[in-house]
ROZASE-284867 format. One record per residue: x, y, z of N, C-alpha, C in turn. Coordinates in steps of 0.001 Angstrom, whole numbers, plus 500000, padded with zeros to 6 digits. Layout:
BEGIN
XYZXYZXYZ...
***
This chain:
BEGIN
789130370312655095788029369592654461787065370612653850786686370441652607785792371359651909784366371211652416783633372378652441782204372371652761781444372215651457780645371199651378779986370865650116778532371356650100778080371763648882776666372088648654776124373195649548776846374285649627776435375375650516775377376241649830774278376452650537773183377324650075773010378450651073772825379673650577772636380835651455771233381384651356770674381749652524769362382387652594769523383745653288768989384783652668769093386140653220767755386551653825767799387102655054766581387524655757766770388944656289765652389682656363765653390999657025764239391329657480764146392041658573762843392544659055762826394065659063763790394692658398763873396154658363762713396722657544761954397677658095760830398260657342761304398908656047760504398743655003760804399351653720761740398541652850762173397358653339763106396525652575762467395163652343762475394718651097761903393426650729762966392582650029763143391335650501764050390400649834763281389727648724763638390031647491762919389461646342763553388161645838764852387988646032765555386748645675766311386299646916765676385479647779766270385192649087767320384093649106767489383342648001768353382147648054769353382152646895770613381790647237771640381622646215772468380374646543773141379847645524773987378668645686775459379079645661776206378655646734777640378930646788778468377719646359777828376531646315778551375312645930779525374875647007780689374356646575781715373864647513782707374973647833783082375039649122784025376058649569785223375354650188786402375462649587787603374796650122787961375347651505788797374576652266789225375056653590789968376382653473789701377284654422790350378606654490790181379409653200789055379218652525788814379916651252787451380606651316787095381251650268785803381924650175785174381622648834783898382001648704783191381730647449782104382770647247781729382914646019780592383775645697779696383058644720778482383562644674777517382881643806777514383532642437777073382761641462776952383309640105775758384239639982774805384072640859773649384986640922773629385621642300773007386793642407772983387495643684771617387458644333771590387871645579770305388047646251769573389241645638768268389195645684767470390318645207766911391118646373767141392440646349766665393325647421765951394519646784764741394810647283764002395974646780763785396955647928764156398216647689764011399262648702762818400153648360762066400530649360760975401478649148761546402808648676760845403546647778761404404783647205761762405841648237761072405912649350761288407002650281762346406780651337763116405707651240764126405446652270765242406483652198765747406924653355766819407935653353768157407340652951769092408249652698770452407819652395771087407186653631771940406187653398772659405499654482771692404890655494770610404325654966769595403690655804770095402306656198770213401976657500770774400678657916769763399549657734770162398543656971769322397369656748769964396193657500769326395772658594769834394655659398769500393337658715770541392556658403770356391318657652770924390119658423770383388971658134770958387704658612771132386784657418772337386216657324772646385276656246772761383892656872771878382997656457771864381629656975772361380684655881773521380070656116774100379148655140773949377710655663773527376807654785773364375397655142774086374526654135774480373342654601775146372388653716775779371265654506775701370038653976776314368869654606775857368692656053774570369045656309774016368853657630774384369908658641775098370970658238775492372031659167774795373345658787774731374266659774774115375589659565775018376651660150775222377709659375776021378858659844775169380131659712775198380951660735774407382197660739775346383387660897775210384360659993776008385599660060775065386795660102775334387735660989774555388960661106775385390142660604774790391014659810775501392186659301774493393277658969775000394511658799774175395663658433774564396117657035773574396216656187773796396629654799773417398102654658774381399030654423774034400458654238773485400691652838772465401488652738771900401806651430772498403118650904772360403314649622772814404551648994771631405168648261771382406436648532770271407115647884770651408573647645769940409198646733770145410624646482769400411439647534769996412536647951769362413498648851769484414867648195768346415452647875768379416717647139768066417895648070768709419014647792768407420266648474768348421379647437767552422375647748767427423549646882768663424423647038769260424811645919770457425662645945770099427121645667769309427348644643768952428721644291768233428763642961767876429959642542767213430117641246767664431420640601767498431489639329767865432668638556766667433100637722766362434395637755765247434948636994765764435424635637765165434916634582765480435372633224764311436209632737764458437547632753763354438444632399763765439453631337764551439001630363765052439919629331763918440612628592762769439967628459761638440581627771760612441155628713760984441368629977760044441819630988759858443323631002759031443771631959758728445197632097759978445972632481760725445429633446761985446032633873763043444936633873763737444727632757764716443625632682765876443849633645765826443188634788766827443447635819767192442194636604766777441021636114767091439798636833766257439595638075765151440346638203764237440200639325762820440025638780761977439386639569760580439221639182759797440402639742759469441363638872758798442578639293757292442450639088756498443354639675755042443290639531754607443263638076753659442368637770753111442264636426754016441613635409755124441074635834756132440559634902756057439039634789756319438534633585756476437102633342757955436818633077758428435692633586759853435386633462760071433890633501761248433480633007761672432093633127762447431930634427762293430763635051762906430497636342763846429303636197765132429550636427766139428492636345766473428069637779766069426854638137766274426348639490767469425400639507768302425513640535769450424623640721769240423804641992769474422480641880769390421595643033770713420849643175771009420374644378772245419645644639771906418290645248772691417277644878772562415930645428773620415763646518773204415832647775774131415705648900774194414275649436773468413363648788773472411970649223774639411194648625774687409890648931775768409037648433775361408215647224774111408389646765773631407635645602773360408526644426773550407982643235773257408728642012771760408653641716771272409594640934769876409552640527769788409980639073768984409220638331768869409424636885767452409873636535767334410495635362766044410962634843765318411839635875766052412796636433765502413655637477764668414773636839763450414885637293762555415940636826761998416721637996761307417814637707760742418638638769759399419204638373758511419356639369757209419995639180757098421128640186756917422342639688756918423537640526755491423962640854755281424377642113753977424889642538754179426087643453753458427169643171753483428337644036752448428164645141752823428540646364751899428427647499751196429739647791751290430705646865750610431989647022750123432427645648748895432919645591748311433318644304748983434548643707749847435223644462750572436374643911751452435942642741751971434713642807752800434179641734752060433025641076751866433106639770751251432019639002752344431268638254752313429943638338753257429107637598752603428726636284753119429257635184752525429015633870753156427830633147754347427417633555754974426190633052755639425530634262755035424448634736755454423859636009756459422726635864756786422306634632757645421134634433759078421542634108760023420879634767761439421089634495762177419763634477763345419727633853764110418485633746765566418770634108766109417943635049767479418118635512768422417054634971767870415936634461768706414869633915769364414044635001770606413623634771771369412825635730772050413734636740771847413426638027772481414194639091773262413214639961774582413192639796775432412260640530775594412708641985776012411745642822776255412041644229777297413144644363777008414147645174777927415261645394777919416304644300777016416179643336776976417110642210775700417948642294775596418959641432774405419798641359774014419970639896772795420412639667772305420578638299771257421677638259771260422446637160770219423433636892769255422839635872767982423197635963766996422614635051767303423048633618767267422057632725767573422326631319766421423044630641765189422596630859764035423340630364763450424102631538763206425383631356762963426286632466761491426346632850761278426612634126759935426896634598759562428321634169758269428595634123757800429936633784756817430409634848756985431664635285756147432230636335755708433635635938754579434074636516754059435418636283753639436013637615754030437264637855753685437957639089752481438858638859751623438955639863750473439840639775750926441298639649750198442116638872750566443537638772750553444245640122749688443808641051749605444447642345750565443904643379751488443072642956752433442476643898753374443534644465753721443346645725754683444243646374756094443706646188757010444495645615758389444006645466759048443797646824760044442927646835760826442736648044760271441704649001759188441003648632758664439945649485759064438597648906758929437542649700759279436195649263758026435324649256757871434542648217756703433682648049757126432233648247756462431479649140756812430069649333756426429233648123757305428322647738757077427446646588757455426010646954756853425074646257757182423656646390757753423145645075758816422366645156759396421719643986759415420219644257758561419484643541758534418029643684759557417436642719760569416772643277761655416197642493761417414697642366761426414211641139761219412784640870762419412238640105762540410920640103763651410281639409763361408833639082764391408119638649764227406721638254763832405848639448763210404706639138762805403709640133761882404297641202761019405206640796760000405720641699760481406742642714761674407297642515762187408301643477761281409524643477760989410037644676760103411188644800760403411905646113760618413213646044760850413995647260760354415412647033760114416138648129759577417497648040760575418490648630760843419543647885761682420641648360760817421883648491760990422627649574760271423876649799761293425012649831761017426093649105761929427233649085761131428510648925761776429638649146761143430952649021761658431635647767760732432080646931761078432789645702761031434290645978762185434928645920762254436377646135761652437087644930760796438067645172760057438706644088760686439999643613761896440247643974762539441466643507763079442270644666763680443354644364764278444216645378763520445530645418763058445889646608762342447147646731763318448313646570762947449247645713763756450442645474762892451668645705763506452825645567762807454067645870761609454351645001761465453659643881760318453867642999759229452837643225759264452139644374758248451140644705757438451586645910756149451184645989755349451503647170755767450641648354755436451110649561755770450386650788754497449780651354754442448462651552753257447853652170753359447915653684752212447895654355752291447792655802752664446360656176753127446185657380753583444868657802753907444886659279754408443754659792755070442696659030754171441576658528752868441608658783752039440501658321751641440691656854751192439609656227750702439660654860749308439027654828748448439402653874748678440433652859748576441830653460749193442823652828749123444185653344747730444782653182747429445779654010746173446525653908746451447910653339747342448655653998747708449989653518749028449943652745749149450884651802750393451077651054750762452559651118752054452829651077752547454206651004753175454424649634752622455360648873753156455732647564753714457149647674754962457357647252755465458729647219755552459203645777755900460464645593755906461049644248757007460482643367757880459635643935758895458976643121758474457632642580757277457157642954756803455846642481756176455996641099756997456395640129756492456829638828755915455695637994756183454437638355755656453330637580754257452918638048753719453580639068752452453168639655751399454264639514750179453858639214749101454815639000748768455599640260749023455023641430748650455672642680749649456730643144750756456909642449751764457887642869751158459288642911751351460022644013750753461361644112751624462427643447751011463527643101751733464735642711751784465661643920752878466375644073752969467383645137752171468602644708751105468897645454750268470068645180749881470682646522750697471589646995750519472181648314749181472924648400748473472725649512747200473409649764747422474373650925747575475637650628747848476613651691746545476968652398746482476722653716745246476978654456745418478089655498746625478588655670746787479723656579746019480917656003745148481486656801744313482582656323742903482139656010742712480846655675741358480335655410740965479275656439741946478651657049741661477602658012741517478133659431741228477211660341741053477534661758742300477117662516742788478013663357743996477705664117743647476816665308744436475769665490744358474941666678745346475497667690744853475987668805745737476601669795746425475500670595747513474992670067748252473901670702749470474442671430749623474031672689750805474365673460751878473301673221753034473505673807754095472503673718753616471193674351753874470066673698753493468738674183751990468667674450751176469075673475749728469046673673749046468368672497747984467613672811747159466944671808745714467360672031745023467782670973743639468214671076742755467435670102741517467121670555740584466462669639740022467449668632739742466952667447739143467753666381737949466977665830736748467482666062735543466826665567735455467009664055735267465917663351735183465991661896733846466594661489733842467492660502732582468108660071731594467054659587730315467327659774729277466366659396729348466013657916729662466998657097729724466732655660730927465920655232731890465782656128733096465029655787732857463532655917732071463149656920731855461728657167732918461176658096732858459904658406733832459325659338735201459141658684736191459106659531737539458724659116737672457235659406737797456445658342737842454989658490739300454549658400739770453931659492741196453611659615741317452186660119741908451319659291742018449892659606740651449341660038739639449652659215738275449121659330737482449682660503738014450636661245737286451272662339736939452703661938735672453126662203735203454456661809735279455416662992735740456641662736735900457654663777735280458965663303734618459668664229734093461003663912734952462102664510736102461695665098737041462637665701738462462187665396739348463136665234740777462836665207741445463684666292742616463272666742743355464011667762744675464479667165744870465787667175746042466395666540747050466753667613748300466325667415749365466588668391750305467673667869750796468494668780751755469532668406753034468945667828753293467660668107754552467036667697754484466367666321753553466820665489753577466433664082752888465132663745751925464691664578751186463480664251749725463658664650748865462766664134747479462747664587747043461302664771746007461119665584745497459782665882744018459727665569743504458594665103742054458459664936741374458404666295740212459072666421739493459070667680740087460044668673739663459904669938740146460779671013741380460164671647742435460946671776743688460466672343744247461504673307744805461014674410745481461894675361746999461760675263747453460949674302748890460761674098749503462085673627750687462404674145751375463647673749752813463343673319753036462138672824754393461646672585755209462617671745756379462962672243757297463829671501758503463060670981758857461952671660760026461166671237759608460211670124760069460489668917759668459667667780760246458263667884759507457295667380759929455903667410759733455281666035760410454165665845760235453411664600758897452687664648758158452729663547756840452118663476756903450763662761756079449789663226755115449912664325755774449756665680755125450315666708755600450199668081754411450008669006754517449073669928753427448811670871753384449845671991754313450777672007754293451842673022753165452830672773752610452824671559751564453786671222750436453074670492749267453710670508748113453193669786748177453687668336747039453594667656746998453994666248747407455460666092748254455729665098748624457113664807749156457219663384749105458431662860749715458761661572750790459798661850752045459420661631753179460314661863753419461117660590752882462334660538753102463195659368754557463656659367755032464176660468756452464448660698756629464487662218756801463312662811756816463161664263758192463517664817758227464604665585759457465050666229759062465940667406760040466391668144759785467258669293759594468682668781758334469040668501757989470339667955757302471179669030757403472487668911756826473383669918756214474603669228754878474608669038754233475760668393754371477043669198754667476951670483754818478159671303756063478952670914757023478287670292758254478966669882758093479668668530757019479365667801756802479981666493756022479064665581755294479660664664754467478887663755753138478536664397752357477721663727751051477327664250750501476130663519749442475537664085748781474371663497747363474788663106746973474512661854745683474934661319744954473728660717743621473863660626742837472851659918741777473537659062741386472848657990740411473425657060739656472305656360738329472417656356737497471462655622737189472040654256737516471287653214737318471711651821736340470736651161735014470930651386734043469964650866734030469880649346734368470967648672734350470936647207735348469935646656736458469725647381737475468776646939737551467541647846736510467357648683736361466131649481737581465876650370737982466899651127739186466736651927739163467625653165739923467190654149740191467985655342741696468096655469742188469331655638743628469589655653744049470025657049745115469402657554745750469849658795747172470258658442747546471485658795748858472009658421749643472439659656750873471948659775751828472445660760752649473515660028752299474756660278752845475863659490754067476460660189755248476103659695756502476676660194756662476479661699756254475305662187756376475007663615757845474733663934758309475293665047759726475202665393760018473952666222761287473555666177761749472388666918762193472820668319761838471982669327762197472312670702763705472330670918764409471457670236765852471346670445766630472464669771765984473193668847766655474310668167765577475314667740765333476333668553764226477263668279764292477959666927765480478033666325765567478694665019765266477734663867765130476444664175764856475441663138763359475188663058762816475074661862761392474825661677761154474108660356759986473508660234759560472902658974758064473114658796757645472973657545756262473256657159755725472058656388754666471458656912754141470225656306752658470115656601751968469208655920750524469077656079750088467649655747748881467322656214748243466068655833746877466406655250746566465788654130745257465936653488744513464624653702743439464670654476742632463478654743741447463505653784741348462508652937740283462458651935739031461828652539737859462351652177736631461848652776736228460503652178735084459997652603734680458634652234734414458470650742734173459575650017733969459454648573735259459107647846736406459265648528737702458971647923738429457869648701737636457011649355738216455918650142738782454834649235739560453934649842740086452801649108739001451798648793739326450741648066738315449760647643737653449033648805738292448992649967737713448319651132737026449292652083736918450566651705736254451553652535737157452297653482738419451902653602739348452619654471739753453940653828739940454948654665740253456296654168741660456368653591741818457286652655743128457602652075743566458970652586744870459180652649745382460472653075746715460742652397747047462007652249748275462415651579749038463394652458750311463085652718751189463969653481752071464743652496752249466051652738753056466888651856754025467731652685755188467993652067756277468655652781756765469850651964756379471048652438756805472266651748758276472542651994758760472139653173760186472265653483760653470949654101761957470761654088762559469598654750763956469994655208764062471219655665765380471794655945765936471401657300765064471013658248765534470770659612765247469357660103764907468456659205764598467089659613765893466392660028765937465936661272767126465264661797766783463887662349765715463802663139765414462540663824763920462251663816763247462544662737761795462424662681761358461029662229760051460758662447759404459547661938758272459962661017758162459299659875757045459476658956756474458092658681755168457922658931754560456618658701753216456504659387752775455262659619751475455021660232751491453657660891750521453422661808750395452104662413748969451878662874748642450586663117747286450228663519747091450411665015745883450048665502745522450310666897746364449517667884746807448326667510747594447495668415749084447813668374749491448596667426750911448891667276751705447703666789751041446796666063751699445592665568751941445640664065751203446488663369751293446586661911751453448046661538752360448342660641752536449732660254753448449908659061753670451173658731754559451571657639755531452598658195756804452410657928757822453339658394758557453911657174758106455072656682758754455694655522760087456336655898760155456870657124761365457554657575761493457373659080762719457081659529762999457035660961764421457522661184764549458563662031765850459144662358766687459424661114766017460028660130766660460454658883767114459290658009766607458089658279766905456924657442765647456532656693765574456817655387764366456458654637764290454963654397763077454471654303762828453080653919763370452844652511763662451572652190764181451250650846763210451663649749761921451717650079760931452116649086760634453604649081761371454382649876761148455836649949762298456588649306761958457701648694762991458625648241763526459404649437764745459918649360765235460799650428764308461993650593764103462417651832763166463499652074763733464826651587762859465593650921763238466892650380761979467730650242762143469016650109761005469893649879760297469478648591758965469477648639758197469065647475757855467594647458758130466891648556757801465465648639756325465297648981755679464270648397754293463918648707754216462415648926753459461986649943753285460563650250751800460289650417751316459327649679749906458954649763749766457612650467748952457551651523748635456313652227747232455882651819747109454703651257745818454233650775745801452714650764744599452158650756744470450696650655744317450241649205744462451157648259744443450763646842745697449948646539745560448717646058746746447910645746747498448488644551748794448220644445749595448815643367749110448405641979749061449385641091748738449147639676749830449805638857750538449001638068751618449532637248751075450308636060751672451440635783751308452198634590751697451400633358750746451250632433751057450602631161750980449099631196750610448484632320750506447022632341749330446565631508748204447263631637747022446888630875746782447932629792747561447889628753747445448852627672746539448296626587745898449161625799745097448667624698745948447972623654745304447124622873746029446367621857746768447303620932748023446982620649748828447782619742749573448913620405749303449121621710749963450244622377751292449867622988751518448578623195752758448156623839753946448350622919755076448612623512756305448795622748757042447471622692757405447047621517758119445786621361759605446064621207760459445238621818761900445482621731762372445583620290763097446643620005763759446765618721762908447298617597761635447666617855760842448121616724760832449635616574761510450338617483761631451774617349760402452556617738759316451877618165758095452596618503758238453329619829757408454372619970757437455232621139756019455298621692755874455151623000754550455209623615754630455990624909753588456787625184753480457556626411752230457088627148752388456644628391751250456170629174751306456765630568750133457085631165748833457148630501748725458406629634747779458425628737747614459548627818746129459692627487745510460822627907746070461984628611746367461659630073747157462532630711747552462316632100747630463648632831747168463700634088747269464945634851748625465127635510749378464053635653750647464124636359751777463497635576752505462621636243753674462015635622753255460982634584754157460751633617753917459775632559755151458890632416754934457761631781756017456826631495756228456786629988757450457036629559757803457021628135758550455726627854757970454878627030758573453587626704758979453581625230760126452978624948760593452936623567761426451683623338761425451236622097762213450079621705763277450466620705764463449891620846765589450209619973766019448978619193766213449161617916766690448060617078768195447866617220768908448931617570770367448855617644770866449575618898771985449132619396772659449818620500773287451113619981773177452173620766773777453418620319773363454591621179773820455783620780773486457013621492772022457368621233771310457736622284769882458033622182769597459324622939768748460159622349768269461371623007766741461332622992766145461526624166764686461597624291764356462943624931763566463764624219763237465093624712761735465338624642761263466231625538759880466698625534759843468097624932758878468323624019758698469623623379757284470105623629757113471429623783755752471948623909755152472142622520753908472639622490753182472741621220753840473706620240754642474664620760755323475620619877756617475065619305757030473887619768758269473292619298759467473592620168759260474279621313760362474595622217760726473375623057762021473066623121762475471942623941762244472282625409761503471415626115761150471671627508761938470820628491762209469576628141762877468688629095763620467587628348764848467322628740765606466180628217765435465023629193764835463946628717764576462787629569765706461766629520766399461702628405767505460743628278768491461276627252769765461096627561770814461510626637772042460663626955772160459536626259773259458626626546773177457376625696773970456400626049774073455167625275773089454136625839772285453527624981771313452517625365771540451245624552771335450109625198771417448834624503770165448605623662770268447745622658769099447371621869768082446691622775766802446949622526765757446355623343764791447405623851764037447053624863762996447936625394763506448724626590763078449991626667763496450873627757762317451738628180762457452358629350761416453251629845762057454359630677761548455569630507761955456702631329760681457405631787760736458025632959759569458708633503759741460210633400758625460915633262758634462376633255757650462871634300758102463759635173757301464245636286756571465551635982756614466003634745755911467237634382756719468499634568757991468371634963758847469535635165759703469793633934760107471056633751761040471352632671762468471214633200763444471540632363764845471364632757765248472266633917764468473309634185764766474221635297764035473834636573763250472751636514762526472308637689761172472952637870760685473692636856759373474336636946758290473404636404757126473439637051755997472633636601755431473219635316755298472395634288754787472862633005753255472894633016752703473788632218751252473975632159750584472797631455749263472705631650748493471691630938748460472040629454748351471039628610748297471284627176748877470131626381749160470416625109749673469405624183751203469421624197751808468238624284753264468102624266753646466951623339754927466949622977755462465908622113756727465329622735756885464020622606758132463359622999758816462895621732760088463245621581760835462894620371762030462028620741762191460916620028763303459980620211764171459991618963765482460177619159766429460114618044767606459257618476767935458246617659769087457396617939768714455940618046769750455085618127769519453654618258768782453053617083768961453607615918768269453099614736766821453533614655766424454549615427765023454987615431764953456505615455763891457016614884763537458440614970762015458490615061761499458718616281760065458634616510759588459852617288758279460129617139757665461218617885756276460779618330755917461101619575754600460750620110753974461974620735752681462157620487751932463289621020751185462844622275751161463713623298750350463412624474749846464709625083748901464562625999748220465713626588748378465681628098748816466811628639748795466989630095747433467567630445746618466746631110745236467133631374745101467746632759743950468350632994743636468854634325743140467709635199743326467846636490742845466834637439741333466899637552
***
C-alpha cells in the first residue's frame, strides 16, 4: 500500500548550523520504494566550522495520519589551510641570494595547502608582520581556487622590507589571514626566516631578543662597525700584571678612564685572569677550562682567548691606559699553554672608555690576535652576569657561522651599536643601478675597508682593479665571469701581497660586461 502525501521536516540543535528550508514534499511513496523531493532542505553553516563537523539531524516525516522519525549525522565538508612555505624574490636587492637580508626589500611568494575535504574559491590573503624588524609594504595576495588536497602559491606577491639593522639568521613571526567565498576566514601563523648568517655578518647576543651586544669581526665588510686590525704594542710602555698560573687579579680602572659599563652595570674595576679572560668588577674565579657561552657555571666575563694558559712558563700579561685614544689595553704577550709549554699565542683586548660607548651607554671593546698558531680548544666571546645571554664567536676551534676562521690579524669588536650596512643610506645619485655600468665606492673617504659596487649591462668577463695615484696596479678585486645586473666586492686596504696600503688617493677601474668605468676614492686617516 502506498504512503500518500508525505511531508518531511528537518531539525537540528547542533551549534553553528541553521535550517533555512526545514520542509519538503515527498508526495506518494509506493511500497518497498523510495522518493526524493524536487526541492531540497536548506542548511546554512557558520563560516568557522571545522572540516568533517558532525551535524546531528532528525528527519520527521508525516502523512496519512502517521509519523516516522529518522536520526542521522550529516558530515560537513570545509577547507582546512596550512602554511607550506615561502620564497624570497630579491633579484633587485642588496645581495640577490634568495634571502631577505638587512635593509633589503623583496617580494614574498607564499604557498598554502588545503588539507580539508572541501573546496574553497576566491581565496585571498592578508599578511601582517608581528615584529617591527620586518615591514609589510604590500599585504594583499590572491590564491584563487584551492581544491581539496591541493596547494597554491599567491599569484600577486606580498612585499616586505627588512630594517638595515636587522640581524641575519633570525625568524620573524607573521600572520596570514586567509579568506574565501561564503565568508570563509582563518588565520595562519608562520615564521619568516630573514636569511642565513655567514662569516660576513655580525653575531648578536642571545638567545633572547632583541639583542643588546653584537660582535663584528674584520670580515664583516658590509657593515660600518667592522673593525680594522691595528695592533697596539704595550710591552715596554705598559705595566706588567704579575699573574701566576690559575690566578685572577683585580685591576682598578684609572680615574680618567671612567667606569666600564657592561650590560647596563657600571664598574670601576675589572678582574684579569691568566687564562685569557677578564670579568667586570672584582672576581675570584680562576676558570681554566673553557666552556661554550653563555654558561651559568660562571658570572659575567669576556673571553678574549679563554684556555689553560700559564704565564709562569713564559710570556706575560700587561695593561696600559692610553687617555689620548680613550682606551685601556690588556695584552697577553706570548703567554704559553699549560698543556704544551712550547705553544703560545699573543692577543689583547682594547676597552674603550665612556666617550666611545654604544648608543645605550654600554662600553665597547675590541679583541685582537697577533698570532693564532696554537689555538686548539679556546673560547672567544662574552656573557652577562647571569650566564644566560652571550656571544660565542669560537668554541673548541669551531667558529660561529657569523665568524671568520681564526687567524693572525683577526679583530673582533663587541659593541651595542646595531648593524648599519655600508651604502644603505647613500646620497641621491650614488646608488648603482643594475646594468648601467656605473661604479661606486662607499664610504668615500674611508679609513678602512670599502665596498665597490657596479652594474653590468651584459654578462661577460670582468676585471676590477685598484690603482694608486701613480697608476700602479695595487690589488685585483675581481677577475672572472659576472652575470648582467648589480654586484659588489669588498676591499680591505691590502695590496696583492697582503701589505696594508698607505693613506692617499686611489682609483678603482672596471673593464668588461659592456662597461669601462673608473672611480676615485680616498683612504683617509682615522
